[in-house]
N, C-alpha and C positions, 0 to 999 in steps of 0.2 A: 864705917859700917859698911859691911859687904852686903852685897846684892843677894835676895832670897833664893835659896836654893831653888831649881826648877822640878817643874811636878813632873811625874815620868810621862805625862802627855807631852809637855812642852820639851821633855828631852827626847822625847820619839818625834816631836816635829824637826828639832834640832838634826836629828840622824836622817831624816827621809829628806831632809832640804840640802844636805851635804850629798845624799845620794843621788839626788835629781841634777845638783850640779855636775857630779864627777860622773855620770853615766846617763847622759842626757837621752832622752827618747827610750827609754828602757821601761817599760810596765812593771813596777815591783809592788809585790804583794808582801803582808807581813809573815806571810808562811812560807816565802821565799827561802831557799837552803843558801846560809851566808857563804858557804865552802863552795858552791854551784854556781854562785851569781858572776864572778868574774876573778879574774888571775889574782895570785896572791900578792904582785904589785900593786895591781888597781884597789885591792883590800887594804894593803898597807897605807896606800895614800889616802882613802876616804877615812879609814880610822884618826891620820894625822890631822886631815883637815877640821875632822869633829873635833879632836883635841884642841886645837888653836882656836875654833871658835867659842867653845866652851870657856878656855882660859881667859881668851880676850873679854869676854860678855862677863863672867863671873870671879876671874882673878882665882880660881880653883884647878889645879891641875888634874887631867883626866889621867890614871894611869892606865898605860896599856901593855899587858903583858904579851909577851911574842905567842902565845898559844891562843891569842883571840884572833890573829892571822888568817889560822886555818880552823877555827872553832868549827865542827860541824853540829849546827844548830840553825834553827830560823832565825829571819831578821828579827822578831818579836823577841827571841830569846837571847841573842846576843844585846838587843836594846836593853834588856831588863838588867842583865848582867852589867853593862856600863854604867847602866842609872844607878845600882848597886854600889859600884866603886866609886862614882863620882860623889854619890851622896855620905858614903863613909869618908872619904877627904873632904868634902865640904863640912861636913862634922868636926874632924879634926883639927880643921882651919878657923872655922868659929871658935873653938875651944881654947887654940892658942892664942888669937885675938883677943880675949878675954884674959888669958893668963899676961899676956904682953900690955894690955891696959893698967892690969893692977901694979904692974913692977913700975910704971912711970908716974 
């Protein structure tokens, strides 16, 4: 049985925990612009750290498209987009789990 999908608030906590780990000592607010926060390489590292944490916890892939590395949006907007993508993949995996269970 797959672990229940994280709520938006829980997902947001994961994201901001990764931010704190990757850029310690930085005061970060939800309305901070993602593209202006750090350089592109650091943003890639942040997203891939989040991806690894979520996949380890929920066994569901967070699909990161290249446009997210340089998205011109607030952190809250980015979290919303990422949560939507994660939730969609999570739902697909749940459906696949049910199909696989019926086949065996």
